[in-house]
C-alpha angles and dihedrals in degrees: 000000000000112000124186120200113210112193143153091235137007097240143093112000093012091059090046091053090045094053094041092053095042091050089052092054101254121143102246133184134168133225118184116223099227129156095288107085093179090057090051092052089048091053093051091049091050095051098039094204127203088211136014121210124190110197097170126015135165093173133058121259110244115252090234088068104046092042091061103030134044101253123186123190128203111226117187095221144081124267110301095016112132136177140065097274100054100135093038092060093045094052096043091049090052095235117181098216135033138161153188127255127199107205139171118256112255141166091269115064113255091349099105126119115290119244098175140351132190130184132203140178109274104238119211096254144109122290091247092051092049091047093050093048122021097020093048094047091049092046091053090050089051090049095056093043091053093047090054089054092056089072093047110093094197097049118117122180116241114258114230106260119172089195090071114097093227092056100089102152129098141199110274129184124239109282112248130198088257087064091050100045116133124223102198093193096052110024117085123233089256093052092049092047091053092050094051092043091051090058098041118137095006133057100346125214114285113228142153123254118178088344094304126111117246135166113232125223142164103031128184132183118253114210104193116026120087137184148133110324112265096013123121105241104170146013127209133157089359090300124118125223115218123192121235130196091266104024138323143275138206120239111201103186140027135186119202115231103235134170110278092020092273097143118129123221106238140160106290099244091048092050089051098041093118094044105044113106116257119239109278124237133208121003092345088058091050100044105019123093110257130191114264112234110203119201117206118217100219092185089072119083120243136043105287096183131027089234093054109122101190126043140136137220129206123219110175108295094349129087123201116203117200123195109178099180112177109260090352100276115139116205124201091263093046092051090050092048092051090047091053092050091047092051091050092050090048089061093055124097095261131123100202130045116195119196106209102176113191124321095240100030128022097197140307098201125239118021108252095185092055090047093050091050094049122107088239111024093189092055092045090049089054093049092046095051091048091049093054090044089056090053094050092046089055091052093048091049095051097109102158097060136049109246122205133186113210110192117196091158136043125282128208140181111335089001090062090053091047086057093059096046093086122076096252132030122205119184134189113239105259097035114135123216124203102182098177141088110194096094087072096073096300091303111183098211133215131202088120089286093150087062102036102041100051088042089059104037106012131255098281095050092043088055092049094049095049097041101041091046096204129146118251129203125238090251093052089046088054093049092053094045099252089117128038099205138007115214135191120310094229111089097221093049091044091054091050091049091051091055091047091051091051091049090052090056092048093047092069109049093176093056091044091053090051089052092050093046091050090048092053091049092050092048092051091048092047091048091051092050094046126346120234087240089066092054092047095047092050094047094046091049088060092043091051088057089049092051100039107016105063143357101246095098093042092050092047091048092051091049089052096046095046094040094237112185119251117241097212143013110268112252094233092066099032099072091172090063098047113108119222092242092062108134114255118239112280121209098200090104090056098052123068129168122201136177114248129200093236087067091063116115096187096249108110096208095049092042091051090051090050090050091051089052092062091049091053092046090053089051091053091053092048092055111118101189141030094261092055091045092053092050094046094047092047091053091045092050093048092048094048093046093052092045093049091048094053092044093050093048091053092048092050091048094055095040100245106195094217092049097121096049090046091053089049090056090050092052092049091053092048089050089051091054091050089049090052089051091056091050091052090054089051093045089242098117124128133188089230088072092055089048090052092048092051091049091052091047091050092050089047090056094044095047116018099030093043089050089055091045090054090049091051093048092050092047091049092052092047091051091049 
């Protein structure tokens, strides 16, 4: 069956539908519903779908589409609920139950016949958290129920009938800021929390702070501090604490309301840095009310404040590190904070370290909002990528403890690579991975991904993931080896299963020691073959060019931060728009060969020839057409043949006892190069073959050439 997803954006629920359907074997494509209706109609006509699904829409579907195609729309509301602010009203009203309805597109908005409906308890949480968890789970259940009905000849969707007792929803208008307004003197802490949660992450609640308009996000209840309603009474972890009429709450993030909508959502204290009162001196300092600055002792276990983003818990010989960064972005300071907590935990008497991330989002890598707000975005980008590299290096180099990543939320870009830095990866069923960078202005990416990703899934799959730039489900990630185990989709059950898995590792100390010994051996072998510093240097060289060499990354980042509308559906998700001549993914950007000092034999001429070999191999991989491949392979063959000839003559001259076997290795490698040449002529060449050849050459240097070098050194000493 051919299924077309029509959505306002390719994110969240749309990605979940995409991965669910692809995993099940359906032919799926995506067309974004942007401002160009003619383009949308063209996309539908090109794909010729058997079914259209609309997981997330902010615009109406044209009549010309739903009159000719079966078109089902996901509405985040119970039966009978209608309007664009469904979830907002439910959260702000403090309802105990809500739901998702899958209905057929009709002339009247959200009034079409009902194909499926699921309800769930309405957890006290933000709109984005509820959407990512309960709404998504219910929407997926509705999806599979509706698909089963497609095969049932006698099925008829249920017409919307408000006379039915189970139809409890109603038509509601779009929620405006006037409906969200906060009265700090009258509204209780609970009422204010619900208002902020109902607008998190869009559009936020508009409020006044020090006479300036700001949108409020990321609120948490404070149980002890008190003050004059509306006033800022404390600051901790970049969050501000505002007093209410019956308590107080922490506000983690603010976005200034600016002309043109160009405000940037930032940590509250950072957004207010020019408005916060300065420390008072003299009598005012003694008798005036000053802000309370609360320092968090991150070396202590437990979450000391509700606004605390990083904390750890101890459970026997296991430590669980949480880093609930808002929306998953990790700024330079946040990366350094997490690194300091990780280093502290690594000194404790524990055998297992579990990285928990945040419940709704594991990590999305570097913090684009912080970068955009910086005085020099290029410099801040550079500092941020180095900070997250430092964190991942520390995880990779933790050899005396088992490290585990436990993902209850999605992971993207550098955050997806952070997730595979530990020894084991556990993922909640339903988690989405986006292990790629190029959508952000052809960003190359770092985080040691050229080491970690091929190590997990192989070179070919690593190339496919980073070049195709498509989301993958937890189950697909498990099948390809990116994830070690997929656990339950419910967060509470998932958390319990993670603890049980950790206990099973700790229960068998002998097996755990074997795991740690094997890890140390692999790390030593990997470091000998190619040091982590080589991977990092190569990646950061590309990133430096991204940050300082052109504007593609900066333009893409600005479009992301300021939510600029796309003008077309990206080709990688719109299969119906991809032309046959589209270039296949190339892995040359993933591979990089570099000379290392441990390859040196001590003979300048031979070492220089070996160094030249790596340069020529890199050139072959960088070739973009057959002509360049032919030239590069010819030069490589000539270089290798001359080098082997000189080396063999020298071995024969000094009477090397393994001369014949060494020559045999040389001949086999020359034959391999000739075989590669034939494949290039037949357009049957692959970069994996070059990778294999380089690996054999490296092993030849480390073993056979070093054996000859030892023979020569011993002979030289004997002669002396």
